[in-house]
All heavy atoms as an XYZ file, in Angstrom:
941
protein
N       9.194      1.746     21.946
C       8.566      2.737     21.091
C       9.234      2.774     19.718
O       8.564      2.817     18.706
C       8.639      4.089     21.804
C       8.144      5.224     20.978
S       6.377      5.111     20.773
C       6.059      6.625     19.986
N      10.584      2.783     19.700
C      11.310      2.832     18.433
C      11.144      1.543     17.648
O      11.163      1.560     16.423
C      12.785      3.124     18.682
C      13.001      4.502     19.215
C      13.346      4.835     20.490
C      12.836      5.721     18.513
N      13.420      6.199     20.614
C      13.104      6.772     19.399
C      12.473      6.036     17.212
C      13.033      8.095     19.041
C      12.411      7.375     16.845
C      12.680      8.379     17.749
N      10.980      0.449     18.362
C      10.788     -0.837     17.693
C       9.452     -0.849     16.951
O       9.368     -1.338     15.823
C      10.873     -1.998     18.713
C      12.285     -2.089     19.279
C      10.446     -3.314     18.087
C      12.451     -3.090     20.385
N       8.433     -0.268     17.559
C       7.114     -0.202     16.917
C       7.182      0.661     15.660
O       6.644      0.286     14.609
C       6.055      0.338     17.904
C       4.729      0.568     17.212
C       5.887     -0.612     19.082
N       7.847      1.772     15.739
C       7.990      2.655     14.575
C       8.776      1.943     13.468
O       8.403      2.014     12.294
C       8.656      3.986     14.981
C       7.720      4.778     15.893
C       9.020      4.807     13.753
C       8.332      6.014     16.503
N       9.847      1.257     13.839
C      10.639      0.516     12.849
C       9.822     -0.597     12.206
O       9.923     -0.822     10.991
C      11.888     -0.058     13.504
N       9.001     -1.285     12.990
C       8.138     -2.337     12.433
C       7.092     -1.768     11.484
O       6.806     -2.367     10.435
C       7.461     -3.117     13.559
C       8.354     -4.072     14.339
C       7.597     -4.664     15.511
C       8.876     -5.162     13.426
N       6.532     -0.620     11.814
C       5.541      0.017     10.930
C       6.197      0.428      9.618
O       5.639      0.226      8.533
C       4.884      1.213     11.642
C       3.980      0.712     12.776
C       4.085      2.064     10.661
C       3.434      1.796     13.661
N       7.388      1.002      9.684
C       8.107      1.406      8.471
C       8.469      0.186      7.633
O       8.299      0.179      6.412
C       9.350      2.234      8.832
C       8.924      3.588      9.386
C      10.263      2.403      7.627
C      10.050      4.415      9.953
N       8.950     -0.888      8.288
C       9.302     -2.113      7.558
C       8.078     -2.732      6.905
O       8.136     -3.194      5.756
C       9.960     -3.114      8.501
N       6.951     -2.731      7.602
C       5.715     -3.267      7.027
C       5.270     -2.432      5.828
O       4.874     -2.972      4.794
C       4.603     -3.310      8.082
C       3.297     -3.782      7.548
C       3.098     -5.124      7.247
C       2.258     -2.886      7.314
C       1.891     -5.565      6.737
C       1.059     -3.318      6.812
C       0.873     -4.662      6.529
N       5.345     -1.114      5.960
C       4.966     -0.233      4.854
C       5.840     -0.435      3.627
O       5.339     -0.497      2.497
N       7.135     -0.544      3.836
C       8.052     -0.764      2.705
C       7.820     -2.128      2.051
O       7.848     -2.242      0.827
C       9.498     -0.638      3.163
C       9.983      0.776      3.438
C      11.391      0.753      4.020
C       9.938      1.616      2.182
N       7.595     -3.154      2.862
C       7.335     -4.478      2.278
C       6.026     -4.488      1.508
O       5.917     -5.145      0.467
C       7.353     -5.566      3.351
O       6.301     -5.373      4.277
N       5.031     -3.763      1.968
C       3.768     -3.661      1.231
C       3.960     -2.930     -0.094
O       3.407     -3.338     -1.125
C       2.725     -2.943      2.088
C       1.320     -2.892      1.554
C       0.745     -4.301      1.417
C       0.438     -2.051      2.455
N       4.785     -1.887     -0.098
C       5.052     -1.160     -1.337
C       5.825     -2.032     -2.324
O       5.553     -1.993     -3.535
C       5.816      0.130     -1.036
C       4.982      1.161     -0.312
S       5.922      2.597      0.199
C       5.999      3.496     -1.330
N       6.784     -2.826     -1.841
C       7.526     -3.743     -2.707
C       6.581     -4.779     -3.310
O       6.637     -5.077     -4.500
C       8.674     -4.436     -1.943
C       9.243     -5.603     -2.725
C       9.761     -3.438     -1.614
N       5.678     -5.321     -2.489
C       4.704     -6.303     -2.984
C       3.805     -5.691     -4.054
O       3.565     -6.308     -5.098
C       3.861     -6.843     -1.830
C       2.729     -7.705     -2.301
C       2.952     -9.027     -2.692
C       1.433     -7.204     -2.402
C       1.924     -9.821     -3.147
C       0.399     -7.988     -2.863
C       0.649     -9.295     -3.228
O      -0.377    -10.070     -3.697
N       3.291     -4.483     -3.808
C       2.401     -3.827     -4.774
C       3.120     -3.563     -6.096
O       2.551     -3.752     -7.172
C       1.855     -2.526     -4.205
C       0.809     -2.758     -3.158
O       0.203     -3.829     -3.077
N       0.590     -1.769     -2.309
N       4.366     -3.114     -6.025
C       5.125     -2.830     -7.250
C       5.406     -4.123     -8.012
O       5.274     -4.171     -9.235
C       6.428     -2.114     -6.917
C       7.174     -1.636     -8.135
C       8.328     -0.739     -7.755
C       9.026     -0.201     -8.985
N      10.115      0.715     -8.633
N       5.769     -5.176     -7.300
C       6.027     -6.473     -7.931
C       4.763     -7.022     -8.599
O       4.813     -7.511     -9.724
C       6.538     -7.445     -6.867
C       7.010     -8.763     -7.385
C       7.579     -9.569     -6.222
C       8.093    -10.895     -6.685
N       8.636    -11.683     -5.568
N       3.627     -6.883     -7.927
C       2.358     -7.348     -8.499
C       1.986     -6.531     -9.738
O       1.537     -7.077    -10.743
C       1.251     -7.257     -7.445
C      -0.091     -7.654     -7.951
N      -0.402     -8.952     -8.271
C      -1.196     -6.925     -8.222
C      -1.650     -9.008     -8.702
N      -2.147     -7.788     -8.689
N       2.186     -5.218     -9.681
C       1.883     -4.362    -10.825
C       2.746     -4.734    -12.025
O       2.256     -4.819    -13.148
C       2.087     -2.892    -10.455
C       1.736     -1.946    -11.561
C       0.425     -1.588    -11.799
C       2.717     -1.406    -12.384
C       0.092     -0.720    -12.824
C       2.408     -0.543    -13.404
C       1.079     -0.203    -13.622
N       4.048     -4.956    -11.796
C       4.929     -5.356    -12.899
C       4.529     -6.703    -13.476
O       4.657     -6.925    -14.681
C       6.381     -5.392    -12.441
C       7.062     -4.047    -12.406
C       6.389     -2.876    -12.704
C       8.393     -3.943    -12.063
C       7.018     -1.663    -12.669
C       9.030     -2.719    -12.030
C       8.336     -1.581    -12.334
O       8.964     -0.368    -12.313
N       4.033     -7.591    -12.638
C       3.602     -8.914    -13.105
C       2.393     -8.800    -14.023
O       2.374     -9.398    -15.103
C       3.276     -9.802    -11.913
C       2.861    -11.193    -12.291
C       2.561    -12.015    -11.054
C       2.069    -13.389    -11.432
N       1.718    -14.170    -10.230
N       1.385     -8.011    -13.633
C       0.208     -7.888    -14.502
C       0.531     -7.059    -15.736
O      -0.041     -7.279    -16.797
C      -1.018     -7.320    -13.753
C      -0.780     -5.889    -13.286
C      -1.423     -8.221    -12.628
C      -2.002     -5.209    -12.728
N       1.458     -6.132    -15.606
C       1.848     -5.289    -16.738
C       2.612     -6.088    -17.790
O       2.441     -5.877    -18.988
C       2.692     -4.131    -16.224
C       3.107     -3.144    -17.287
C       3.853     -2.016    -16.691
N       5.279     -2.330    -16.624
C       6.217     -1.440    -16.366
N       5.895     -0.193    -16.089
N       7.467     -1.793    -16.336
N       3.443     -7.040    -17.361
C       4.266     -7.800    -18.304
C       3.445     -8.742    -19.176
O       3.869     -9.089    -20.274
C       5.329     -8.591    -17.550
O       4.729     -9.604    -16.775
N       2.278     -9.148    -18.704
C       1.448    -10.062    -19.485
C       0.413     -9.328    -20.338
O      -0.450     -9.966    -20.937
C       0.744    -11.055    -18.556
O      -0.136    -10.367    -17.691
N       0.486     -8.012    -20.394
C      -0.488     -7.224    -21.143
C       0.160     -6.529    -22.333
O       1.362     -6.308    -22.363
C      -1.122     -6.162    -20.240
O      -1.749     -6.758    -19.148
N      -0.673     -6.171    -23.279
C      -0.209     -5.466    -24.479
C      -0.166     -3.959    -24.211
O      -1.106     -3.392    -23.659
C      -1.162     -5.740    -25.633
C      -0.813     -5.029    -26.909
C      -1.876     -5.224    -27.996
O      -2.837     -5.966    -27.774
O      -1.711     -4.601    -29.059
N       0.925     -3.316    -24.611
C       1.059     -1.865    -24.458
C       0.258     -1.183    -25.556
O       0.408     -1.497    -26.739
C       2.522     -1.423    -24.543
C       3.360     -2.099    -23.476
C       2.633      0.087    -24.417
C       4.837     -1.824    -23.614
N      -0.583     -0.233    -25.161
C      -1.381      0.543    -26.107
C      -1.010      2.021    -25.970
O      -0.584      2.473    -24.907
C      -2.871      0.366    -25.821
C      -3.413     -1.057    -25.857
C      -4.827     -1.092    -25.337
C      -3.348     -1.599    -27.266
N      -1.179      2.756    -27.046
C      -0.970      4.200    -27.037
C      -2.338      4.864    -26.882
O      -3.297      4.486    -27.546
C      -0.334      4.665    -28.342
C       1.022      4.058    -28.611
C       2.072      4.628    -27.709
O       2.171      5.826    -27.551
N       2.861      3.754    -27.098
N      -2.414      5.856    -25.991
C      -3.667      6.573    -25.772
C      -3.380      8.066    -25.679
O      -2.319      8.475    -25.204
C      -4.350      6.085    -24.502
N      -4.333      8.851    -26.136
C      -4.217     10.306    -26.085
C      -5.136     10.831    -24.985
O      -6.300     10.456    -24.910
C      -4.630     10.913    -27.424
C      -4.561     12.413    -27.446
C      -5.049     12.991    -28.754
O      -5.538     12.231    -29.609
O      -4.942     14.212    -28.916
N      -4.600     11.690    -24.126
C      -5.387     12.287    -23.049
C      -6.301     13.344    -23.662
O      -5.841     14.266    -24.325
C      -4.475     12.907    -21.972
C      -5.292     13.553    -20.873
C      -3.534     11.857    -21.406
N      -7.606     13.188    -23.434
C      -8.585     14.096    -24.019
C      -9.081     15.132    -23.011
O      -9.144     16.323    -23.311
C      -9.792     13.299    -24.580
C      -9.319     12.282    -25.613
C     -10.854     14.228    -25.152
C      -8.656     12.876    -26.830
N      -9.435     14.692    -21.814
C      -9.969     15.612    -20.804
C      -9.787     15.031    -19.410
O      -9.408     13.874    -19.247
C     -11.455     15.891    -21.051
C     -12.344     14.686    -20.883
C     -13.801     15.002    -21.179
O     -14.085     15.837    -22.057
O     -14.647     14.400    -20.505
N     -10.075     15.859    -18.407
C     -10.037     15.436    -17.005
C     -11.397     15.691    -16.391
O     -12.054     16.683    -16.699
C      -8.974     16.224    -16.226
C      -7.577     15.911    -16.664
C      -6.931     16.701    -17.603
C      -6.914     14.810    -16.155
C      -5.652     16.417    -18.006
C      -5.624     14.510    -16.560
C      -4.996     15.317    -17.487
N     -11.805     14.785    -15.513
C     -13.072     14.943    -14.793
C     -12.834     14.684    -13.311
O     -12.145     13.746    -12.938
C     -14.112     13.954    -15.307
C     -14.513     14.185    -16.744
C     -15.578     13.204    -17.170
N     -15.771     13.274    -18.618
C     -16.433     12.382    -19.316
N     -16.979     11.336    -18.706
N     -16.570     12.511    -20.616
N     -13.429     15.540    -12.495
C     -13.368     15.360    -11.050
C     -14.517     14.455    -10.646
O     -15.680     14.779    -10.860
C     -13.453     16.699    -10.337
C     -12.205     17.506    -10.503
C     -11.927     18.381    -11.518
C     -11.066     17.483     -9.669
N     -10.667     18.906    -11.355
C     -10.118     18.374    -10.214
C     -10.738     16.801     -8.499
C      -8.883     18.597     -9.637
C      -9.501     17.036     -7.931
C      -8.592     17.914     -8.496
N     -14.182     13.310    -10.053
C     -15.191     12.331     -9.678
C     -14.959     11.854     -8.254
O     -13.860     11.949     -7.723
C     -15.143     11.129    -10.624
C     -15.452     11.483    -12.054
C     -15.383     10.281    -12.976
O     -15.089      9.167    -12.497
O     -15.610     10.465    -14.174
N     -16.001     11.284     -7.688
C     -15.926     10.727     -6.336
C     -14.916      9.596     -6.308
O     -14.816      8.817     -7.232
C     -17.307     10.221     -5.947
C     -17.425      9.698     -4.550
C     -18.861      9.282     -4.304
C     -19.011      8.297     -3.199
N     -18.197      7.137     -3.213
N     -14.164      9.503     -5.225
C     -13.132      8.486     -5.085
C     -13.678      7.075     -5.001
O     -14.884      6.860     -4.888
N     -12.791      6.070     -5.026
C     -13.215      4.677     -5.074
C     -13.715      4.122     -3.744
O     -14.296      3.047     -3.705
C     -11.946      3.940     -5.513
C     -10.842      4.803     -5.026
C     -11.353      6.212     -5.121
N     -13.505      4.836     -2.654
C     -13.915      4.337     -1.344
C     -15.356      4.747     -1.078
O     -15.739      5.896     -1.270
C     -12.984      4.879     -0.247
C     -11.554      4.448     -0.518
C     -13.437      4.417      1.130
C     -10.544      5.070      0.397
N     -16.148      3.788     -0.615
C     -17.546      4.063     -0.339
C     -17.665      5.042      0.839
O     -16.882      4.989      1.776
C     -18.259      2.750      0.010
C     -19.731      2.883     -0.067
C     -20.463      1.609     -0.223
N     -20.017      0.488      0.566
C     -20.816     -0.508      0.901
N     -22.066     -0.496      0.543
N     -20.355     -1.516      1.573
N     -18.621      5.924      0.786
C     -18.891      6.951      1.801
C     -17.760      7.973      1.916
O     -17.663      8.658      2.921
C     -19.160      6.322      3.173
C     -20.396      5.475      3.170
O     -21.318      5.715      2.395
N     -20.429      4.463      4.018
N     -16.907      8.035      0.925
C     -15.858      9.051      0.884
C     -16.229     10.017     -0.233
O     -16.342      9.625     -1.386
C     -14.502      8.406      0.613
C     -13.386      9.426      0.574
O     -13.582     10.548      1.073
O     -12.311      9.103      0.050
N     -16.396     11.273      0.102
C     -16.840     12.245     -0.898
C     -15.695     13.089     -1.436
O     -15.901     14.160     -1.983
C     -17.939     13.128     -0.292
C     -19.149     12.302      0.059
C     -19.397     11.920      1.365
C     -19.997     11.855     -0.938
C     -20.489     11.135      1.681
C     -21.090     11.065     -0.641
C     -21.331     10.704      0.672
O     -22.412      9.914      0.976
N     -14.473     12.587     -1.301
C     -13.312     13.264     -1.857
C     -13.353     13.163     -3.381
O     -13.579     12.102     -3.932
C     -12.016     12.609     -1.340
O     -12.030     12.615      0.074
C     -10.801     13.336     -1.854
N     -13.132     14.276     -4.037
C     -13.104     14.296     -5.494
C     -11.679     14.064     -5.978
O     -10.729     14.642     -5.453
C     -13.606     15.637     -6.034
C     -15.036     15.954     -5.684
C     -15.964     15.223     -6.597
C     -17.392     15.671     -6.333
N     -18.300     15.289     -7.351
N     -11.534     13.186     -6.975
C     -10.242     12.887     -7.574
C     -10.276     13.247     -9.050
O     -11.311     13.126     -9.710
C      -9.911     11.403     -7.417
C      -9.788     10.885     -5.990
C      -9.628      9.382     -6.000
C      -8.636     11.541     -5.282
N      -9.137     13.656     -9.570
C      -9.015     14.055    -10.966
C      -8.644     12.832    -11.811
O      -7.527     12.329    -11.710
C      -7.955     15.138    -11.093
S      -7.808     15.804    -12.744
N      -9.590     12.341    -12.620
C      -9.367     11.185    -13.480
C      -9.164     11.640    -14.925
O      -9.978     12.412    -15.447
C     -10.557     10.234    -13.448
C     -10.643      9.406    -12.204
C     -11.489      9.767    -11.171
C      -9.890      8.250    -12.068
C     -11.584      8.996    -10.028
C      -9.976      7.478    -10.930
C     -10.829      7.850     -9.917
O     -10.910      7.088     -8.783
N      -8.113     11.164    -15.584
C      -7.959     11.462    -17.013
C      -8.849     10.540    -17.849
O      -9.023      9.364    -17.524
C      -6.483     11.187    -17.285
C      -6.020     10.308    -16.192
C      -6.936     10.505    -15.029
N      -9.408     11.087    -18.884
C     -10.155     10.309    -19.875
C      -9.344     10.313    -21.153
O      -8.881     11.364    -21.601
C     -11.542     10.905    -20.098
C     -12.526     10.439    -19.056
C     -12.512     10.944    -17.767
C     -13.469      9.466    -19.363
C     -13.398     10.504    -16.807
C     -14.362      9.022    -18.408
C     -14.321      9.546    -17.135
O     -15.205      9.094    -16.183
N      -9.149      9.131    -21.717
C      -8.281      8.973    -22.871
C      -9.024      8.314    -24.023
O     -10.090      7.724    -23.836
C      -7.027      8.135    -22.515
C      -6.219      8.802    -21.422
C      -7.397      6.730    -22.108
N      -8.417      8.418    -25.187
C      -8.896      7.726    -26.385
C      -7.750      6.865    -26.883
O      -6.644      7.352    -27.112
C      -9.312      8.734    -27.447
C      -9.831      8.076    -28.712
C     -10.180      9.082    -29.749
N      -9.045     10.026    -29.844
C      -9.118     11.219    -30.384
N     -10.225     11.645    -30.894
N      -8.061     12.001    -30.435
N      -8.010      5.572    -27.021
C      -6.978      4.653    -27.495
C      -6.753      4.894    -28.985
O      -7.702      4.963    -29.764
C      -7.379      3.193    -27.213
C      -7.466      2.998    -25.700
C      -6.375      2.230    -27.821
C      -7.894      1.635    -25.267
N      -5.493      5.025    -29.381
C      -5.165      5.383    -30.760
C      -5.206      4.194    -31.710
O      -5.446      4.361    -32.895
C      -3.789      6.053    -30.807
C      -3.677      7.348    -30.004
C      -2.256      7.886    -30.043
C      -4.665      8.375    -30.518
N      -4.968      2.974    -31.226
C      -5.018      1.799    -32.089
C      -6.472      1.344    -32.248
O      -7.259      1.428    -31.334
C      -4.208      0.635    -31.484
C      -2.740      0.856    -31.509
C      -2.200      1.446    -30.203
O      -2.915      2.010    -29.407
N      -0.901      1.322    -30.014
N      -6.795      0.860    -33.411
C      -8.102      0.260    -33.643
C      -9.204      1.215    -34.048
O     -10.323      0.789    -34.252
N      -8.944      2.487    -34.151
C      -9.960      3.426    -34.603
C     -11.074      3.669    -33.597
O     -12.151      4.108    -33.970
N     -10.843      3.388    -32.330
C     -11.843      3.608    -31.296
C     -11.908      5.098    -30.971
O     -10.893      5.728    -30.705
C     -11.482      2.803    -30.045
C     -12.597      2.781    -29.030
O     -13.617      3.429    -29.192
N     -12.385      2.013    -27.975
N     -13.108      5.682    -30.978
C     -13.248      7.113    -30.727
C     -13.903      7.409    -29.387
O     -14.093      8.565    -29.049
C     -14.082      7.773    -31.841
O     -15.366      7.163    -31.878
C     -13.400      7.649    -33.173
N     -14.253      6.389    -28.614
C     -14.924      6.633    -27.337
C     -13.917      7.005    -26.256
O     -12.752      6.618    -26.295
C     -15.713      5.396    -26.908
O     -14.835      4.308    -26.722
N     -14.379      7.760    -25.263
C     -13.539      8.149    -24.143
C     -13.566      7.052    -23.089
O     -14.616      6.512    -22.764
C     -14.037      9.454    -23.519
C     -13.893     10.704    -24.364
C     -14.403     11.913    -23.605
C     -12.448     10.917    -24.747
N     -12.398      6.750    -22.547
C     -12.265      5.694    -21.554
C     -11.583      6.286    -20.333
O     -10.586      7.008    -20.443
C     -11.439      4.524    -22.113
C     -12.098      3.979    -23.372
C     -11.282      3.423    -21.071
C     -11.222      3.040    -24.162
N     -12.118      5.960    -19.167
C     -11.547      6.447    -17.908
C     -10.266      5.685    -17.598
O     -10.237      4.458    -17.568
C     -12.560      6.237    -16.789
C     -12.123      6.717    -15.447
C     -13.251      6.428    -14.456
C     -12.960      6.989    -13.113
N     -14.100      6.762    -12.204
N      -9.193      6.423    -17.367
C      -7.912      5.833    -16.998
C      -7.829      5.793    -15.481
O      -8.028      6.805    -14.817
C      -6.761      6.662    -17.574
C      -5.346      6.182    -17.284
C      -5.100      4.825    -17.936
C      -4.340      7.199    -17.779
N      -7.550      4.644    -14.917
C      -7.464      4.494    -13.454
C      -6.099      4.979    -12.976
O      -5.261      4.207    -12.552
C      -7.686      3.040    -13.044
C      -9.015      2.522    -13.371
C     -10.055      3.195    -12.526
N     -11.369      2.713    -12.951
C     -12.447      2.846    -12.246
N     -12.423      3.462    -11.098
N     -13.598      2.400    -12.706
N      -5.892      6.252    -13.065
C      -4.672      6.889    -12.575
C      -5.088      8.240    -12.020
O      -4.902      9.276    -12.643
C      -3.642      7.033    -13.696
C      -2.282      7.475    -13.204
C      -1.480      6.607    -12.492
C      -1.823      8.750    -13.443
C      -0.237      7.002    -12.031
C      -0.580      9.160    -12.989
C       0.218      8.276    -12.281
N      -5.719      8.220    -10.851
C      -6.279      9.432    -10.272
C      -5.227     10.204     -9.498
O      -4.291      9.640     -8.947
C      -7.438      9.090     -9.354
N      -5.439     11.508     -9.439
C      -4.567     12.392     -8.681
C      -5.465     13.360     -7.932
O      -6.401     13.913     -8.505
C      -3.635     13.139     -9.624
C      -2.525     13.827     -8.884
O      -2.630     14.115     -7.708
N      -1.442     14.082     -9.592
N      -5.200     13.570     -6.673
C      -6.064     14.417     -5.867
C      -5.705     15.889     -5.956
O      -6.495     16.734     -5.594
C      -5.999     13.970     -4.407
C      -7.170     14.448     -3.605
O      -8.129     14.967     -4.142
N      -7.105     14.287     -2.307
N      -4.523     16.212     -6.435
C      -4.104     17.602     -6.418
C      -4.178     18.290     -7.778
O      -4.540     19.449     -7.867
C      -2.678     17.707     -5.876
O      -1.802     16.963     -6.694
N      -3.829     17.582     -8.831
C      -3.785     18.237    -10.134
C      -3.887     17.198    -11.239
O      -3.956     16.009    -10.987
C      -2.480     19.019    -10.289
O      -1.401     18.106    -10.293
N      -3.852     17.666    -12.455
C      -3.876     16.788    -13.614
C      -2.459     16.262    -13.862
O      -1.538     17.043    -14.075
C      -4.386     17.547    -14.830
N      -2.259     14.928    -13.836
C      -0.900     14.384    -13.981
C      -0.359     14.399    -15.408
O       0.828     14.187    -15.609
C      -1.047     12.952    -13.481
C      -2.477     12.620    -13.699
C      -3.238     13.905    -13.558
N      -1.219     14.631    -16.396
C      -0.805     14.641    -17.798
C      -1.292     15.926    -18.452
O      -2.175     16.606    -17.945
C      -1.410     13.454    -18.564
C      -1.178     12.126    -17.906
C      -2.226     11.432    -17.336
C       0.083     11.562    -17.869
C      -2.024     10.203    -16.732
C       0.300     10.340    -17.270
C      -0.758      9.657    -16.696
N      -0.737     16.220    -19.617
C      -1.193     17.348    -20.427
C      -2.278     16.856    -21.377
O      -2.234     15.719    -21.847
C      -0.035     17.922    -21.251
C       1.110     18.459    -20.423
C       0.752     19.751    -19.725
O      -0.040     20.533    -20.281
O       1.256     19.955    -18.605
N      -3.234     17.696    -21.678
C      -4.254     17.337    -22.657
C      -3.581     17.255    -24.028
O      -2.810     18.129    -24.404
C      -5.414     18.354    -22.652
C      -6.162     18.201    -21.337
C      -6.326     18.167    -23.849
C      -7.381     19.049    -21.187
N      -3.836     16.167    -24.740
C      -3.209     15.914    -26.019
C      -1.952     15.059    -25.916
O      -1.412     14.629    -26.934
N      -1.487     14.803    -24.711
C      -0.301     13.980    -24.510
C      -0.609     12.522    -24.833
O      -1.671     12.009    -24.505
C       0.167     14.107    -23.057
C       1.419     13.352    -22.730
C       1.862     13.543    -21.288
O       1.260     14.351    -20.555
O       2.840     12.873    -20.901
N       0.326     11.855    -25.486
C       0.183     10.433    -25.813
C       0.929      9.642    -24.745
O       2.104      9.889    -24.484
C       0.734     10.126    -27.226
C       0.666      8.648    -27.515
C      -0.043     10.909    -28.270
N       0.214      8.699    -24.111
C       0.778      7.924    -23.009
C       0.613      6.436    -23.285
O      -0.179      6.033    -24.134
C       0.107      8.290    -21.669
C      -1.405      8.039    -21.732
C       0.415      9.721    -21.276
C      -2.124      8.236    -20.416
N       1.383      5.619    -22.560
C       1.286      4.168    -22.656
C       0.299      3.660    -21.612
O       0.375      4.045    -20.439
C       2.645      3.513    -22.406
C       3.667      3.867    -23.466
O       3.253      4.083    -24.621
O       4.857      3.915    -23.141
N      -0.615      2.791    -22.044
C      -1.623      2.212    -21.170
C      -1.734      0.721    -21.458
O      -1.193      0.228    -22.448
C      -2.996      2.900    -21.343
C      -2.942      4.360    -20.939
C      -3.495      2.772    -22.775
N      -2.449     -0.002    -20.589
C      -2.738     -1.409    -20.839
C      -4.032     -1.793    -20.140
O      -4.471     -1.140    -19.192
C      -1.577     -2.311    -20.386
C      -1.359     -2.350    -18.900
C      -1.890     -3.375    -18.133
C      -0.596     -1.379    -18.270
C      -1.673     -3.423    -16.767
C      -0.375     -1.424    -16.910
C      -0.921     -2.444    -16.160
N      -4.661     -2.833    -20.652
C      -5.903     -3.353    -20.076
C      -5.586     -4.457    -19.080
O      -4.747     -5.322    -19.327
C      -6.797     -3.940    -21.164
C      -7.481     -2.930    -22.007
C      -7.161     -2.595    -23.288
C      -8.610     -2.124    -21.654
N      -8.012     -1.624    -23.751
C      -8.916     -1.325    -22.759
C      -9.377     -1.991    -20.506
C      -9.968     -0.413    -22.753
C     -10.430     -1.090    -20.496
C     -10.715     -0.304    -21.611
N      -6.302     -4.441    -17.947
C      -6.245     -5.535    -16.976
C      -7.613     -5.641    -16.304
O      -8.065     -4.701    -15.642
C      -5.162     -5.296    -15.926
C      -5.138     -6.346    -14.864
N      -4.722     -7.622    -15.127
C      -5.501     -6.322    -13.568
C      -4.821     -8.335    -14.025
N      -5.304     -7.561    -13.060
N      -8.276     -6.783    -16.491
C      -9.608     -7.031    -15.907
C     -10.587     -5.902    -16.231
O     -11.246     -5.346    -15.346
C      -9.514     -7.220    -14.397
C      -8.860     -8.518    -14.012
O      -8.837     -9.436    -14.859
O      -8.378     -8.626    -12.865
N     -10.704     -5.548    -17.496
C     -11.609     -4.504    -17.982
C     -11.345     -3.138    -17.356
O     -12.240     -2.305    -17.252
C     -13.069     -4.910    -17.765
C     -13.447     -6.090    -18.616
O     -12.964     -6.236    -19.735
N     -14.293     -6.961    -18.093
N     -10.131     -2.913    -16.925
C      -9.723     -1.631    -16.373
C      -8.512     -1.144    -17.155
O      -7.572     -1.898    -17.382
C      -9.345     -1.782    -14.880
O     -10.438     -2.349    -14.183
C      -8.987     -0.452    -14.272
N      -8.547      0.107    -17.561
C      -7.426      0.695    -18.283
C      -6.473      1.318    -17.274
O      -6.866      2.161    -16.463
C      -7.924      1.755    -19.266
C      -6.916      2.263    -20.274
C      -6.465      1.137    -21.205
C      -7.497      3.404    -21.077
N      -5.222      0.883    -17.292
C      -4.212      1.339    -16.331
C      -3.055      2.024    -17.044
O      -2.728      1.692    -18.186
C      -3.669      0.144    -15.537
C      -4.685     -0.641    -14.719
C      -4.062     -1.902    -14.175
C      -5.231      0.211    -13.598
N      -2.421      2.951    -16.351
C      -1.259      3.661    -16.872
C      -0.043      2.748    -16.765
O       0.242      2.177    -15.714
C      -1.046      4.955    -16.084
C       0.147      5.765    -16.500
C       0.349      6.108    -17.834
C       1.062      6.221    -15.571
C       1.439      6.862    -18.214
C       2.154      6.988    -15.940
C       2.332      7.301    -17.266
O       3.417      8.051    -17.650
N       0.694      2.597    -17.856
C       1.795      1.643    -17.930
C       2.947      2.003    -16.985
O       3.596      1.137    -16.426
C       2.305      1.561    -19.373
C       3.269      0.429    -19.625
C       2.811     -0.869    -19.826
C       4.636      0.652    -19.642
C       3.687     -1.911    -20.048
C       5.516     -0.387    -19.857
C       5.037     -1.663    -20.064
O       5.909     -2.694    -20.266
N       3.212      3.271    -16.784
C       4.351      3.706    -15.978
C       3.920      4.193    -14.596
O       4.562      5.067    -14.003
C       5.122      4.814    -16.699
C       5.616      4.404    -18.048
N       6.659      3.522    -18.220
C       5.190      4.724    -19.293
C       6.870      3.332    -19.509
N       5.989      4.049    -20.180
N       2.859      3.641    -14.049
C       2.321      4.099    -12.765
C       3.304      3.898    -11.616
O       3.371      4.719    -10.707
C       1.006      3.385    -12.460
N       4.067      2.824    -11.634
C       5.024      2.560    -10.543
C       6.387      3.186    -10.801
O       7.325      2.956    -10.039
C       5.169      1.051    -10.329
S       3.780      0.358     -9.450
N       6.517      3.971    -11.836
C       7.780      4.639    -12.141
C       7.730      6.116    -11.775
O       8.559      6.901    -12.235
C       8.107      4.486    -13.629
C       8.236      3.035    -14.038
O       8.573      2.203    -13.175
O       7.988      2.724    -15.207
N       6.749      6.501    -10.944
C       6.568      7.901    -10.548
C       6.685      8.048     -9.044
O       6.454      7.094     -8.296
C       5.185      8.404    -10.966
C       4.966      8.359    -12.450
O       5.898      8.156    -13.213
N       3.739      8.543    -12.863
N       7.002      9.226     -8.608
C       6.981      9.555     -7.191
C       7.878      8.674     -6.354
O       8.979      8.289     -6.743
N       7.396      8.315     -5.177
C       8.150      7.495     -4.240
C       8.328      6.054     -4.728
O       9.322      5.408     -4.408
C       7.446      7.509     -2.878
C       8.149      6.837     -1.724
C       9.472      7.533     -1.433
C       7.269      6.862     -0.489
N       7.376      5.576     -5.534
C       7.437      4.190     -5.997
C       8.646      3.920     -6.896
O       9.100      2.793     -6.990
C       6.158      3.818     -6.747
C       4.949      3.679     -5.864
S       5.100      2.376     -4.646
C       4.813      0.946     -5.638
N       9.185      4.939     -7.565
C      10.333      4.693     -8.445
C      11.596      4.355     -7.658
O      12.528      3.793     -8.200
C      10.578      5.876     -9.376
C      11.061      7.136     -8.715
C      11.237      8.232     -9.743
C      11.523      9.557     -9.072
N      11.579     10.640    -10.033
N      11.624      4.648     -6.354
C      12.775      4.336     -5.521
C      12.659      2.983     -4.830
O      13.602      2.529     -4.205
C      12.981      5.426     -4.465
C      13.228      6.787     -5.063
C      12.297      7.791     -4.956
C      14.402      7.042     -5.756
C      12.516      9.031     -5.503
C      14.640      8.274     -6.316
C      13.691      9.285     -6.192
N      11.496      2.353     -4.925
C      11.272      1.049     -4.295
C      11.829     -0.030     -5.206
O      11.453     -0.117     -6.380
C       9.769      0.819     -4.030
C       9.183      1.934     -3.169
C       9.533     -0.541     -3.411
C       9.770      2.031     -1.783
N      12.721     -0.894     -4.705
C      13.280     -1.936     -5.557
C      12.280     -3.072     -5.763
O      11.432     -3.330     -4.929
C      14.493     -2.426     -4.764
C      14.135     -2.157     -3.338
C      13.305     -0.898     -3.362
N      12.390     -3.742     -6.903
C      11.579     -4.926     -7.175
C      12.467     -6.137     -6.918
O      13.493     -6.311     -7.567
C      11.064     -4.933     -8.633
C      10.254     -6.180     -8.890
C      10.263     -3.688     -8.903
N      12.067     -6.955     -5.972
C      12.893     -8.118     -5.617
C      12.329     -9.382     -6.186
O      11.220     -9.567     -6.418
C      12.960     -8.232     -4.100
C      13.632     -7.061     -3.466
S      13.590     -7.244     -1.691
C      14.101     -5.633     -1.217
């Protein structure tokens, strides 16, 4: 019984290390952009047939004079993770805008990158 629990924990930790390493890899090849948080919208989550609402920040990129709102793929189910008007670091990857410091928050900041 304890061996199964230890294997599940080891698998979970190795998956978190892999995800963090992959995120740092795609982040290192991208340009850092500054964006201002404009508003939050509660939207349906990314899983099909799941009607859970997630809080997505909408930002405006400060470089280039772009005035359109862009959805930041950094959802939180409990609250708004940023303040409105806050300037944050973001980057583009495969036509998706991602938060630059996503793996430096919560439990992920304690996971080592090997």
